[in-house]
N, C-alpha and C positions, 0 to 999 in steps of 0.2 A: 363300297358302302351301300347298304340296303336302303330301299325306298322307305321313308318314314311313314308310319301308319296314317298320319294326318295328310301327308302329301298324296298317298295312295288313294285315300277316300276322296280327296279333292279331284284327282284325275278321273277316278271311276265315275264321279258325278257328271263330269264333262262328257265322258264316253257313253254314259247311260248304261253301264254294265258293271256289275260287281263280280270280281273274280273269286271263284271258289278256291283256286290255288294262286295266291298273290305272287308266288315265285315266277309264274309265267309272265305276268306283267313286268316284273323286275327284269327278266331276261329280254323282253321285247324293247326295253328302254336302254339296253346296255350295248354301247358301241364296241367294236373289236379293239379299239385303242386302249380301252380300260381294262382289258383282260390279258393275262400272260399268253404268249403264242400257243403254248401247249393246251390251253383250255378254251381257246376262242370258239371253236366249233360248238362246244357244249354249253358255253355260258354267255355268248354274245347273241345279238338278235339275228345273225345271218340266216339260220335255218327258218326262223319265223318269217323273215322277210320273203324267203322263197315261197313258203306256204301261203302267206298273206297275198302275195302277188297273184297266185292262182285263184284264191278264193275271191279276191276283188274282181278279177276278170270274169269268173263264173257269175257272180251276182249282177254285175253291170250288164253282161250279155243277156241274162234273164230279164232284167228290167227293160232293156232296149227292145227285146222281142215282144214284151207286153205293151210298151208304149208306142212302138212304131210298127204297127201290123202290116203296113203296105211297103215298108222299106225292103230293098233287096240285100243280098249278102254283102255286096260292096259298101253300100251305104251304112249298114250296121257295123261293119268292120271299121270304117273310118271314124264313126262316132265313138265306138268303143275305144279305139286307140287314143282319141283326144281326151278321154275321161280317165284312163288308167295310167297315163304318163306320170313320170316322177314329179313334174311341176305341179300337177293337179293334186297329187298326194301331199306335196309340201304345203300347198295352200290349205288343205284340210288340217294338217298338223299345226300350222300357225293359228288357224281359227280356234283350235282346241288348246293352244298354249302348251303343246307337248315339249317344246324346246327346253323349257326350264326344268323338266324332269329327266332329260336324257343324261345318262352316265357316260362321260367321256374321259379319255386319257388326258394327262396334263398338257401335252403339246397340242392336241386337237382342240381342247378347250381354249387355249391361248389364242388360237387362230380363228375363233368364232364358229366352231363346229356346230354349236347348238342352233345356229341361224342359217346354216348352209342348206340349199335346196336338196342336194344329194342325200345328206344325212336325214333331214326331216322327211323326205319322201320314203326313204328306206324304213324309218321308224314307224311311219304311218302304216306301211304294209305289214311290218312286224307286229304291230298292235292288232291289226285285223287277223293275222295268223294266230296270235295268242288268244284272242277272243274265240276263234274257231276251235282251237285246241282245248280250251277250257270249257266251252259251253255248246259247241256244235254249230251247225249252219244257221239255225234260226237267229241267235243273237248277232252273229256276224252279218247276216242279211239285214237285220234291223239297223245295225250301225252303218253299214255302207249306204243303205237307202236313205237314211237321215242325213248323213254327211256329204254324200255325193249327188243327192237328188237335184239340188239347185243347179249344179254344173251340168247334169243331164238335160235339164230343161233348157239351159242356154244353148247347149250343143244341138239339141233338137230344133230349137227356133232358128239357129243360124243355118242349119242344113236346109231348112225349108224356105227361108226368107232372104238369103243373100242376093239372089238375082233381083227380087222385087225391091230390096233396099237400094241396090246399086242403080236400078232404073229410076227410082224416085229421087235419089241423090243427083243423078245426071239432069233430070228435069228441073230440079231446084237450082241448078247452075245454068239453066237455059241452054243446055247442050242436047245434041241428038241422043237417042237411046244407045246403050252399049251394043257393040257388035261382037258376036261370038263366031270364031272361025276354027274349024278342025284343022290342025296343022300336022298331025301325025297320028298313025295308028300302028300299034305293034302287038306282039303276042299272037298265040294261036286263036283260031276262030271261036273255040269254046271258052277262052279267057282273054278277050281283047283288052288292050289298054289304050284309051283315047287321050290325046293331048289337045287341049283347047286353049286358044288365045282370046282374051277379052280386051277390047280397046274402047276408049272414050276419047273423043276429039280433044286434042291438047294435052293428053296424058300418055305416058308410056304404056304400052300393052303389057300384060302379064299373063303367064301361062300356068296351067295346072293339068294334072293327069288323073284319070280315074277309070274304073271298069265299065263305065257307061258315059255317053256324051252328056247326059243330064247331070250326073254327079260331077264330072269334070268341069262343067259350066258353073255349077254352084261353088265348087272349090276355087275356081279362078275368080269368081265374083267376090268370094270371101277374102281371098288374098289381096284383091284390089282395095276393098274396103279397109282392111287392116293397114295396108301400106299408106293409104291416104289419111289415116287417122279418123275415118268415119266410125269405125269400130275399134275398140281397145281390146288388146289381148286379155283373156280371162285368167291366164296363168303366168 
């Protein structure tokens, strides 16, 4: 069943983009379960998902390189990975209300496929791929920047502030400052991996790894804050 013109216009308004070829949007919203096996490659969102994943990674990488001019490759990669994961894409899809427009097979629809993170994440990437295929990089960049920008700001703030937040939290509990200890180093000299443990008196230590001691410390502090409920997961 094709997307009704009124529904398409509603979704395009949310996306901030009007398709020149509406069939591309239709395909981006079509799960493989709704298509006969012989036609799934051509008519489901699978190929757009592949394309959109690459476009999303490119756009977010460019945004990070602009916003984090002092970050090294490891820090940029970690922040990039947190932003382009399926859970973040699913969050964007929910914000746009895309689930109600997804075309599913009967069995997938019965099991709540329109609200599954895996499907919503895939559809979000497919929509990005469809926008790119229809209009090129500029509208795809605009869409990603608008919909993922807030998540980028959160990821940037966490990368910079996790150690400070953990220290302030410990002080508020009348505890000594956190202690960071390097417990392992692996990998070649040109690409080392450091494993850092952070501990606060009265709490179990937690570890994290990274391509630098500083990044591993921030990651360990972030994991501690998430575990203790000081920070909530964004995805």
